C-alpha positions in Angstrom: 175.7 -46.3 0.9 178.5 -48.1 -0.9 179.9 -44.7 -2.2 183.5 -45.7 -1.6 183.0 -49.1 -3.2 181.3 -47.6 -6.2 184.3 -45.2 -6.7 186.9 -47.9 -6.4 184.9 -50.3 -8.7 184.4 -47.6 -11.4 188.1 -46.7 -11.4 189.2 -50.4 -11.5 186.7 -51.3 -14.2 188.1 -48.6 -16.5 191.7 -49.8 -15.8 190.7 -53.4 -16.3 189.0 -52.8 -19.6 191.8 -50.6 -20.9 194.7 -52.8 -19.7 193.4 -56.3 -19.7 190.3 -56.7 -21.9 191.1 -54.3 -24.8 194.6 -55.5 -25.5 193.4 -59.1 -25.8 191.0 -58.3 -28.5 187.3 -59.1 -28.4 187.4 -62.8 -29.4 190.4 -63.8 -27.1 189.0 -61.9 -24.1 185.6 -63.5 -24.6 187.2 -66.9 -24.7 189.1 -66.2 -21.6 186.0 -64.9 -19.8 183.9 -67.9 -20.9 186.4 -70.4 -19.6 186.9 -68.7 -16.2 183.2 -67.9 -15.6 182.0 -71.3 -16.7 184.5 -73.1 -14.5 183.6 -71.2 -11.4 179.9 -71.0 -12.0 179.6 -74.8 -12.4 182.1 -75.2 -9.6 179.8 -73.5 -7.2 177.3 -76.1 -8.0 179.7 -79.0 -7.3 181.7 -79.5 -10.6 185.2 -80.7 -10.0 186.5 -79.1 -13.2 189.6 -76.9 -12.8 190.3 -74.0 -15.1 192.7 -76.2 -17.0 190.0 -78.9 -17.4 187.5 -76.3 -18.5 190.0 -74.9 -21.1 190.7 -78.4 -22.4 187.0 -79.2 -22.9 186.5 -75.8 -24.5 189.3 -76.2 -27.0 189.0 -80.0 -27.7 185.3 -80.5 -27.5 184.4 -84.1 -28.2 188.1 -84.9 -28.4 188.6 -84.1 -24.7 189.3 -87.3 -22.6 187.8 -86.7 -19.1 190.3 -88.4 -16.8 188.8 -88.5 -13.4 185.7 -86.6 -14.5 182.2 -87.8 -15.1 180.4 -87.5 -18.4 177.7 -85.6 -16.6 180.2 -82.9 -15.5 181.5 -82.7 -19.1 178.0 -82.3 -20.5 177.1 -79.7 -17.8 180.1 -77.6 -18.8 179.5 -78.0 -22.5 175.9 -76.8 -21.9 177.2 -73.8 -19.9 179.4 -72.9 -22.9 176.4 -72.9 -25.2 174.3 -70.7 -22.8 177.2 -68.3 -22.3 177.8 -68.0 -26.1 174.1 -67.5 -26.8 173.9 -64.8 -24.2 176.8 -62.9 -25.7 175.3 -63.2 -29.2 171.9 -61.9 -28.0 172.8 -59.0 -25.7 170.0 -57.0 -27.5 167.4 -59.4 -26.2 164.7 -57.9 -24.0 165.2 -58.6 -20.3 162.1 -60.8 -20.0 160.8 -64.2 -19.2 161.8 -65.6 -22.6 165.4 -64.6 -21.8 165.3 -66.5 -18.5 163.7 -69.6 -20.1 166.1 -69.7 -23.0 169.2 -69.4 -20.8 167.9 -72.1 -18.4 167.0 -74.4 -21.3 170.6 -74.1 -22.7 172.2 -74.5 -19.2 170.4 -77.7 -18.4 169.6 -79.1 -21.9 171.5 -82.4 -21.5 171.6 -82.8 -17.7 168.2 -81.9 -16.2 166.5 -85.1 -17.2 169.3 -87.0 -15.4 169.2 -84.9 -12.2 165.5 -84.4 -12.1 163.5 -87.0 -14.1 160.4 -85.5 -15.7 161.6 -81.9 -15.4 161.8 -79.9 -18.7 164.7 -77.6 -19.5 163.4 -74.0 -19.8 160.1 -74.7 -18.0 159.3 -73.5 -14.5 159.0 -75.9 -11.6 155.6 -77.6 -11.0 156.4 -78.4 -7.3 157.6 -76.6 -4.3 161.3 -76.4 -3.9 164.0 -77.0 -1.3 167.8 -76.5 -1.5 170.1 -77.5 1.3 168.5 -76.3 4.5 166.3 -73.8 2.7 162.6 -74.5 2.0 161.2 -72.2 -0.6 157.7 -70.8 -0.6 154.7 -71.8 -2.7 156.1 -72.2 -6.2 153.1 -70.8 -8.0 153.1 -67.6 -5.9 156.9 -67.2 -6.4 156.8 -67.8 -10.1 153.9 -65.3 -10.4 156.3 -62.6 -9.2 158.8 -63.2 -12.0 157.2 -61.0 -14.7 157.2 -58.0 -12.3 160.9 -58.6 -11.3 161.9 -58.7 -15.0 159.9 -55.6 -15.9 161.2 -53.6 -13.0 164.8 -54.7 -13.7 164.4 -53.9 -17.4 163.1 -50.5 -16.5 166.0 -49.9 -14.1 168.5 -50.9 -16.9 166.9 -48.4 -19.3 166.8 -45.6 -16.7 170.4 -46.1 -15.5 169.8 -44.5 -12.1 171.1 -47.5 -10.1 174.7 -48.5 -10.3 174.9 -51.5 -12.5 176.7 -53.8 -10.0 174.1 -52.8 -7.3 171.4 -53.6 -9.8 173.0 -56.9 -10.8 173.3 -57.9 -7.1 169.8 -56.9 -6.2 168.3 -58.7 -9.2 170.3 -61.8 -8.3 169.0 -61.8 -4.7 165.4 -61.5 -5.8 165.8 -64.1 -8.6 167.4 -66.7 -6.3 164.7 -66.0 -3.7 162.0 -66.9 -6.3 164.0 -70.0 -7.4 161.7 -70.8 -10.4 163.4 -74.0 -11.8 163.9 -77.5 -10.5 167.7 -77.3 -11.1 170.1 -74.7 -12.6 168.8 -71.6 -10.8 172.3 -70.6 -9.7 174.0 -70.9 -13.1 171.1 -69.2 -14.8 171.0 -66.4 -12.2 174.7 -65.7 -12.5 174.4 -65.5 -16.3 171.5 -63.0 -15.9 173.5 -60.8 -13.5 176.3 -60.7 -16.1 173.8 -59.9 -18.8 172.9 -56.8 -16.8 176.6 -55.8 -16.4 177.2 -56.3 -20.1 174.4 -53.9 -20.9 176.6 -51.2 -19.4 179.8 -52.5 -21.1 181.2 -53.5 -17.7 183.4 -56.5 -16.9 181.5 -59.7 -16.1 181.6 -60.8 -12.5 183.2 -64.2 -11.7 182.1 -65.6 -8.3 185.0 -67.9 -7.4 184.1 -71.4 -6.2 186.4 -70.9 -3.2 184.1 -68.0 -2.1 181.0 -70.3 -2.3 180.2 -70.2 1.4 180.4 -66.3 1.6 178.2 -66.2 -1.5 175.6 -68.6 -0.1 175.6 -66.7 3.3 175.1 -63.4 1.5 172.2 -64.9 -0.5 170.6 -66.4 2.6 170.5 -63.0 4.3 167.9 -62.0 1.6 165.6 -64.6 3.2 166.6 -64.4 6.8 167.0 -60.6 7.2 165.0 -59.3 4.2 168.0 -57.2 3.1 170.2 -57.3 0.0 173.0 -55.2 1.6 175.2 -58.3 2.3 174.8 -59.5 -1.3 175.6 -56.1 -2.7 178.7 -55.9 -0.5 179.8 -59.4 -1.6 179.4 -58.4 -5.3 181.6 -55.4 -4.8 184.2 -57.3 -2.8 184.3 -60.1 -5.4 184.4 -57.7 -8.4 187.1 -55.5 -6.9 189.3 -58.4 -6.0 188.8 -60.0 -9.4 190.0 -56.8 -11.2 192.8 -56.1 -8.8 194.2 -59.6 -9.2 194.0 -59.5 -13.0 195.7 -56.1 -13.1 198.4 -57.2 -10.7 199.0 -60.4 -12.8 199.1 -58.4 -16.0 201.8 -56.1 -14.4 203.8 -59.0 -12.9 203.8 -61.0 -16.1 205.0 -58.0 -18.2 208.1 -57.1 -16.2 211.5 -57.3 -18.0 213.2 -60.7 -17.7 216.9 -61.3 -17.1 218.1 -63.9 -19.6 221.3 -65.7 -18.3 
């Protein structure tokens, strides 16, 4: 299953790394990835930041004047930057509960108390959860499964017998099913999926905010149908399109120009 997608993904990933990532240099490519990924990951959760807004905040920091944006959105994006940067600086960290809690703490450090009074960044929920039209199971039973999920995923990373994108998608589906925090589960889960891809030196996956409904539908199938095939297929479609678009843009913007 997914043999053709794996073949296409692997070929594109090699071309993408050689033609897009490598020529930029590590620091410039990381900056580019941080801005794009942060913009869309927060956008899926309702942020109104565009890529240009995100770049301005990234480059100007406290000097950024948020015209038409709330301070909450600005702080949420700034927190996401910190979580992203911490992750990249700690790619040798064990894939364990401490990793989950640290990323969540950084992602929600300055916004969680506003969104959910009494909730603590980096600490699991103490009540049962609901999101949209989904009512999650008993929170204690769900959280109790997290150690096993992290251990089995860590083992799969080490063994390398599952294609990394399949592994990232399967982990993401299970993690979002467990939904261990009061807020920030999506942003934390997408960071963790990219942590897996980075272990294999593969491009990070950016789930575009305009693909939110497809993404939510694919996640929901984990609960309604008990299968992760739809989410894996979505991950492949999103990753392949992301790399194809970048390679096409690189080619188009490198063509000779006619001056006068």
